[in-house]
C-alpha positions in Angstrom: 23.2 -63.5 81.2 25.8 -66.1 81.1 23.5 -68.8 80.3 22.3 -67.1 77.3 25.8 -66.4 76.1 26.7 -69.8 76.3 23.8 -70.8 74.1 24.9 -67.9 71.7 28.3 -69.6 71.6 27.4 -72.9 71.2 25.1 -72.0 68.3 27.9 -69.9 66.7 30.2 -72.5 66.7 27.5 -75.5 65.2 26.5 -73.0 62.3 30.3 -72.2 61.9 31.3 -76.0 61.5 28.5 -76.4 58.9 29.7 -73.5 56.7 33.3 -74.8 56.9 32.3 -78.0 55.8 30.6 -76.8 52.9 32.9 -74.7 51.8 35.6 -77.5 51.8 33.2 -79.6 49.7 32.8 -76.8 47.0 36.7 -75.9 47.3 37.3 -79.4 46.9 35.0 -79.5 43.2 36.5 -76.8 41.9 39.3 -78.2 40.1 37.2 -80.9 38.7 34.4 -78.5 37.2 37.1 -76.2 35.7 38.1 -79.7 33.5 34.7 -79.9 32.1 33.3 -76.3 31.8 34.6 -73.8 29.2 35.3 -70.2 30.4 32.1 -69.2 28.4 30.3 -71.7 30.7 31.7 -69.9 33.8 30.2 -66.9 32.3 26.8 -67.9 32.0 26.6 -69.4 35.0 28.0 -65.9 36.7 25.1 -64.0 34.9 22.7 -66.8 35.9 23.7 -66.4 39.6 23.4 -62.3 39.1 19.8 -63.0 37.9 19.1 -65.5 40.8 20.1 -63.1 44.0 18.0 -60.2 43.3 15.2 -62.3 42.2 15.1 -64.5 46.0 14.9 -60.8 47.3 11.8 -59.7 45.2 10.3 -63.6 45.0 10.0 -63.0 49.1 8.9 -59.5 49.8 11.3 -59.3 52.7 8.7 -61.7 54.3 11.7 -63.9 55.6 12.7 -61.5 58.0 9.3 -60.7 58.9 8.4 -64.0 60.0 11.1 -64.2 62.3 10.3 -61.1 64.0 6.3 -61.3 64.3 6.9 -65.0 65.5 8.3 -63.7 68.9 5.1 -61.9 69.0 2.9 -64.6 68.7 1.3 -65.9 71.8 0.3 -69.2 70.8 0.4 -72.1 68.3 -2.9 -71.0 66.4 -1.4 -67.5 66.1 2.2 -68.9 64.8 -0.2 -70.9 62.3 -1.9 -67.9 61.4 1.6 -66.1 60.6 3.3 -68.8 58.8 0.2 -69.6 56.4 -0.8 -66.1 55.6 2.7 -65.5 54.4 2.8 -69.0 53.0 -0.3 -68.2 50.7 0.4 -64.9 49.9 3.9 -65.7 48.6 2.5 -68.6 46.5 -0.1 -66.5 44.6 2.0 -63.2 44.6 5.5 -64.8 43.6 3.8 -67.7 41.2 2.4 -64.7 39.1 5.7 -63.0 39.1 7.1 -66.3 38.1 5.0 -67.2 35.4 5.6 -63.6 34.2 9.2 -64.3 34.3 9.3 -67.4 32.3 7.1 -66.2 29.8 9.2 -63.4 29.4 12.7 -65.7 29.2 13.5 -64.8 25.8 13.8 -61.3 26.2 15.6 -61.6 29.7 17.9 -64.1 28.0 18.5 -61.5 25.1 19.2 -58.7 27.5 21.4 -60.8 29.5 23.6 -62.6 26.6 22.1 -66.0 27.6 20.5 -66.7 24.3 22.3 -70.0 24.3 20.9 -70.6 28.0 17.1 -70.0 27.8 16.5 -73.4 29.3 19.0 -73.1 32.2 17.1 -69.6 32.9 13.9 -71.4 33.2 15.0 -74.3 35.4 16.8 -71.3 37.7 13.4 -69.3 38.0 11.6 -72.0 39.0 13.9 -73.3 41.8 14.2 -69.7 43.1 10.5 -69.6 43.3 10.7 -73.4 45.4 13.5 -72.2 47.8 11.6 -69.0 48.7 9.4 -71.0 50.9 12.1 -72.4 53.0 12.7 -69.6 55.4 9.8 -71.0 56.9 11.4 -74.7 58.2 14.7 -72.9 58.6 13.9 -70.3 60.8 11.4 -72.3 62.9 15.0 -74.5 63.5 16.8 -71.2 64.5 14.3 -69.6 66.4 13.7 -72.9 68.7 17.2 -73.2 68.9 18.1 -76.5 66.9 21.3 -75.5 65.5 22.4 -79.0 64.9 19.1 -79.9 63.1 19.7 -76.7 60.9 23.5 -77.2 60.1 22.6 -81.2 59.3 19.8 -79.8 56.7 21.9 -76.9 55.1 25.1 -79.0 55.2 23.3 -82.2 53.4 21.5 -80.0 51.1 24.5 -77.9 49.8 26.7 -81.5 49.6 23.8 -83.1 47.9 23.6 -80.2 45.4 27.3 -80.3 44.7 27.9 -84.2 44.2 24.5 -83.9 41.9 26.2 -81.0 40.0 28.9 -83.3 39.7 26.9 -86.2 38.4 25.3 -84.0 36.0 27.7 -82.1 34.6 30.9 -84.4 34.3 28.7 -88.3 34.1 25.7 -86.7 32.0 27.7 -84.0 30.1 24.9 -81.1 30.7 27.2 -78.4 31.4 25.5 -75.2 32.3 21.8 -76.9 32.5 23.5 -79.7 34.5 24.7 -76.8 37.0 21.3 -75.1 37.2 19.2 -78.7 37.4 21.2 -80.0 40.1 19.6 -77.4 42.3 16.1 -77.8 41.0 16.0 -81.7 41.7 17.8 -81.4 45.0 15.4 -78.6 46.1 12.6 -81.0 45.1 13.7 -83.7 47.4 14.2 -81.4 50.3 11.1 -79.8 49.8 9.6 -83.4 50.8 12.1 -83.6 53.7 10.9 -80.3 55.2 7.3 -81.3 55.2 8.0 -82.1 58.5 8.6 -78.3 59.8 5.7 -77.2 57.1 2.9 -79.6 58.1 2.5 -78.3 61.8 2.3 -74.7 60.4 0.7 -74.5 57.2 -3.2 -74.0 57.7 -6.1 -73.1 55.3 -6.0 -69.7 57.1 -5.5 -66.3 56.0 -5.1 -63.0 58.0 -5.4 -59.6 56.3 -4.4 -57.8 59.3 -1.0 -60.3 59.6 -0.1 -59.7 56.2 -0.4 -56.0 56.9 1.7 -56.1 59.9 4.6 -58.7 58.1 4.6 -56.3 54.9 5.2 -53.1 57.2 8.3 -54.7 58.4 9.4 -56.5 55.6 9.3 -54.7 52.3 11.5 -52.1 53.4 14.2 -55.1 53.2 13.6 -55.4 49.6 15.3 -52.1 48.6 17.4 -52.6 51.3 18.6 -56.1 50.0 18.5 -54.6 46.3 20.9 -51.9 47.7 23.2 -54.1 48.9 23.7 -56.1 45.5 24.5 -52.4 44.1 27.4 -52.1 46.7 28.2 -55.8 45.7 28.8 -55.0 41.9 29.6 -51.7 41.7 33.5 -51.8 42.4 33.6 -54.6 39.9 31.6 -52.5 37.2 33.4 -49.2 37.6 36.6 -51.1 37.8 35.8 -52.5 34.3 35.0 -49.2 32.9 38.3 -47.8 33.8 40.7 -50.4 33.7 41.7 -53.8 31.8 39.8 -57.3 32.5 42.8 -58.5 34.1 43.2 -55.8 36.7 39.3 -57.1 37.7 40.5 -60.7 37.9 43.1 -59.5 40.3 40.7 -57.5 42.2 38.0 -60.7 42.2 40.9 -63.0 43.4 42.0 -60.8 46.3 38.0 -60.1 47.2 38.1 -64.0 47.5 40.5 -64.1 50.0 39.3 -61.4 52.1 36.0 -62.4 51.9 37.2 -65.6 54.0 35.7 -63.8 57.1 32.3 -64.4 56.0 32.6 -67.7 57.0 32.7 -66.5 60.9 30.1 -63.9 59.7 27.6 -65.9 58.4 27.6 -68.2 61.5 27.4 -65.4 63.9 24.3 -64.0 62.0 22.6 -67.3 62.0 22.9 -67.2 65.9 22.4 -63.9 66.7 19.1 -62.6 65.2 17.2 -65.6 67.3 19.2 -64.9 70.2 18.3 -61.0 70.4 15.0 -61.8 69.4 14.6 -63.9 72.6 16.4 -61.9 74.7 14.7 -58.3 73.6 12.1 -58.7 76.6 14.1 -59.8 79.3 15.4 -57.2 82.1 18.5 -57.6 81.3 18.3 -57.3 77.7 20.3 -54.1 76.9 23.2 -54.9 79.2 23.4 -58.1 77.2 23.6 -56.5 73.8 26.2 -53.9 75.3 28.3 -56.7 76.6 28.4 -59.1 73.2 28.7 -56.0 71.1 32.0 -55.1 73.1 33.3 -58.8 72.7 31.9 -59.1 69.3 33.8 -56.4 68.4 36.9 -57.6 70.0 36.5 -60.6 68.3 36.2 -59.1 64.7 39.2 -56.9 65.3 41.3 -59.9 65.7 40.3 -61.6 62.8 40.5 -58.3 60.5 44.1 -57.8 62.4 45.1 -61.2 61.7 43.7 -61.5 58.2 45.2 -58.3 57.0 48.4 -59.7 58.5 48.4 -62.9 57.2 46.0 -62.7 53.8 48.9 -61.1 51.7 51.4 -63.6 52.4 49.0 -66.6 51.8 48.0 -64.9 48.6 51.8 -65.1 47.3 52.4 -68.6 48.6 49.5 -70.2 46.9 49.1 -68.3 43.8 51.5 -67.9 40.5 53.4 -64.8 40.4 50.9 -63.1 37.9 48.1 -63.0 41.0 50.3 -61.6 43.7 49.0 -58.2 42.6 45.8 -59.3 44.5 47.7 -59.5 47.8 47.4 -55.5 48.6 43.2 -55.9 48.0 42.9 -58.8 51.0 43.4 -56.4 54.1 40.9 -53.7 52.8 38.1 -56.4 51.9 38.7 -57.9 55.3 38.1 -54.5 57.0 34.8 -54.0 55.2 33.8 -57.5 56.1 34.5 -56.4 59.6 32.2 -53.4 59.3 29.7 -55.4 58.2 30.0 -57.6 61.2 30.0 -54.4 63.2 26.2 -53.4 61.5 25.1 -56.9 62.2 26.0 -56.2 66.0 24.9 -52.5 66.4 21.4 -52.0 64.0 19.7 -54.6 66.1 17.3 -51.8 67.5 15.8 -51.8 63.5 14.5 -54.9 63.9 13.4 -54.8 67.3 11.3 -51.8 67.3 10.3 -52.8 63.9 11.8 -49.9 62.4 12.9 -51.6 59.2 11.9 -48.3 57.3 15.3 -47.0 58.2 17.3 -50.0 56.5 17.1 -48.7 52.9 18.5 -45.4 54.3 22.0 -46.7 55.8 22.0 -49.3 52.7 21.3 -46.2 50.4 24.0 -44.0 51.8 26.4 -47.1 51.6 25.9 -47.6 48.0 26.1 -43.8 47.1 29.3 -44.0 48.7 30.3 -47.3 47.1 29.2 -45.6 43.7 31.2 -42.0 44.1 34.2 -43.6 45.9 34.9 -45.8 43.0 34.2 -43.1 40.3 36.6 -41.0 42.3 39.4 -43.5 43.1 39.2 -46.2 40.6 40.4 -44.2 37.7 43.7 -43.0 39.6 44.3 -45.9 41.7 42.8 -49.0 40.1 41.9 -52.3 42.0 43.3 -50.5 45.2 40.9 -47.9 44.7 37.8 -49.8 44.3 39.0 -52.0 47.7 39.2 -48.6 49.6 35.6 -47.7 48.3 34.7 -50.9 49.5 35.6 -50.7 52.8 34.5 -46.9 53.1 31.1 -48.0 52.0 30.6 -50.7 54.5 32.1 -48.4 56.9 29.2 -45.9 56.0 26.4 -48.4 56.0 28.1 -49.6 60.0 27.8 -46.0 61.2 24.3 -44.8 59.6 22.5 -48.1 61.2 24.2 -47.6 64.3 23.1 -44.1 64.5 19.4 -45.0 63.3 19.0 -48.0 66.0 20.2 -45.9 68.6 17.4 -43.5 67.6 14.5 -46.1 68.5 16.5 -48.6 70.7 19.5 -46.7 72.3 22.1 -49.1 74.1 24.8 -47.1 75.9 27.8 -48.7 74.6 31.3 -49.3 76.4 32.9 -46.4 74.8 36.3 -46.8 76.6 36.8 -50.4 76.1 35.8 -50.2 72.4 38.5 -47.6 72.0 41.0 -49.8 74.0 40.1 -52.7 71.7 40.6 -50.4 68.2 44.3 -49.2 69.5 45.2 -53.1 70.5 44.2 -54.2 67.1 46.2 -51.3 65.3 49.2 -52.3 67.3 49.0 -55.8 66.9 48.6 -55.4 63.0 51.5 -53.0 62.7 53.6 -55.1 64.9 53.1 -58.0 62.5 54.2 -56.2 59.6 57.2 -54.7 61.3 58.6 -58.2 60.6 61.3 -58.3 57.7 60.4 -59.8 54.6 60.7 -63.4 54.6 59.0 -66.5 52.6 55.6 -66.3 52.4 54.4 -69.4 54.2 57.0 -68.7 57.3 55.6 -65.1 56.8 52.1 -66.0 57.0 53.2 -68.2 60.3 55.2 -65.1 61.9 52.8 -62.2 61.3 49.7 -64.4 62.6 51.5 -65.7 65.8 52.3 -61.7 66.5 48.8 -60.5 66.1 47.7 -63.8 68.0 50.0 -62.9 71.0 50.1 -58.8 70.6 46.5 -58.2 70.5 45.1 -60.1 74.0 48.7 -58.4 75.4 47.6 -55.1 74.7 44.4 -55.6 76.0 45.5 -56.9 79.0 47.8 -54.3 79.6 45.3 -51.7 78.6 43.0 -53.0 81.8 40.2 -54.4 79.2 38.5 -56.8 81.9 37.2 -55.6 84.9 37.6 -57.5 88.1 34.2 -59.0 87.8 35.1 -60.3 84.5 38.3 -61.7 85.6 36.6 -63.7 88.6 34.0 -64.8 85.9 36.6 -66.0 83.6 38.6 -67.6 86.7 35.7 -69.7 87.3 35.2 -71.0 83.8 38.7 -72.1 83.5 38.4 -73.6 86.8 35.3 -75.4 85.9 37.2 -76.3 82.7 39.9 -77.8 84.5 37.6 -79.9 86.9 35.9 -81.1 83.8 32.6 -80.3 85.1 29.5 -79.5 83.0 26.5 -76.9 84.2 26.7 -73.0 85.3 29.4 -71.9 87.6 28.1 -71.5 91.3 28.3 -67.8 91.5 26.7 -67.0 87.6 23.5 -65.6 88.7 25.1 -63.3 91.3 27.4 -62.0 88.4 24.4 -61.4 85.8 22.8 -59.3 87.8 25.7 -57.3 89.3 27.2 -57.0 85.7 23.5 -55.6 84.5 23.2 -53.2 88.0 27.0 -51.8 87.5 26.6 -51.1 83.7 23.2 -49.5 84.8 21.3 -49.9 81.3 17.5 -48.8 81.5 
């Protein structure tokens, strides 16, 4: 078990470094773009991206998720080739027809979205969305074959190339919005050639109706699931605009941007988590492993959410001008919503493992209804803060519903006592941080962050969070680190068996 957990930790770290590098490049270019694009241009880009997100979901038919799950059921290389080729040719035909229809209907779509002046950019975006719809095959192969360094090298270089090409086309050539989307298409063309290395071994002139039916049974429920997640993403902003002024929406958007900082960690974890649990699901200690990862995953999420809730508002007041300081109160609630999303990723894995993806739209449907209802109820009275509460409530409903549905098909007895101690420690750490007196924002951020970092593990220790065996394992890991030795601890295998036996997971 410990070897598997170390592998998960290593993959998480590598994926995280890639996300951070990409985010830094994007952040550094934003002030430069702002000098060459008008607010109207940014509005057009926002509308174009709002079209791209659902199109990505529809063009793939949920088959990207199906490919990863069914790949682990393939007994040999011919079976994997049959799976990849079947999905590739199906998407090439069906999504190709959908692309043709979308391009033919571009004038109507552009008029509906208020993008009459950007029809060329819209066509470029449609073509690029179709092309990248096949990228899940090589990228999933890298994740499933435990090559995080190569995955990150490709995704980071692709993101960097896109940003730099946008820089050249927008600033150097002056193409504006068209340059923004054309850069994506240019880079996609280059990277399609690069990724032929991973396409070539798998794509053959073969097609299996049985494989396609199995994949569609798994994947199609993910389409409404993904679209309902988009409803959750936009409902708060749309309702807020209905009942408030545009400036209030801007404050909410700014606060949400800071609160979503935790997504960097969550995205890295998600990249590593899915291949990990698919690889682990057939091992004897699978449920014991998932139980332990859930406990420590919730601990990590709780520390991050408590830290962001304590530090985020201070950072907003430090880096933003006074007219944006109202965004500070939004940050903790958006961070809590991201934390609930992380719990959802941890505890809904049974739906994927058992191929019960038909339940996914149930959880996201309940969450979308909660989001709309809560926003309509709270926003008229509480404004942007009501929207933030609604967002947290929606993700809380999604996490709890996903957990209950997953437990029906793949029960994993969790460590409720330890989870309760984690929740108590996180609450105490956050309250301790905000018990500090008011101070300058930068000093306040450092002081409150330090309090959370110290109080949280101290509370866990005082509550007896670690059992004797984990303390011994931790001691061995510390000793090995001090000695500079590589490889597993001498008694790691024995500890794994003991943990699984003691937890009595069926």
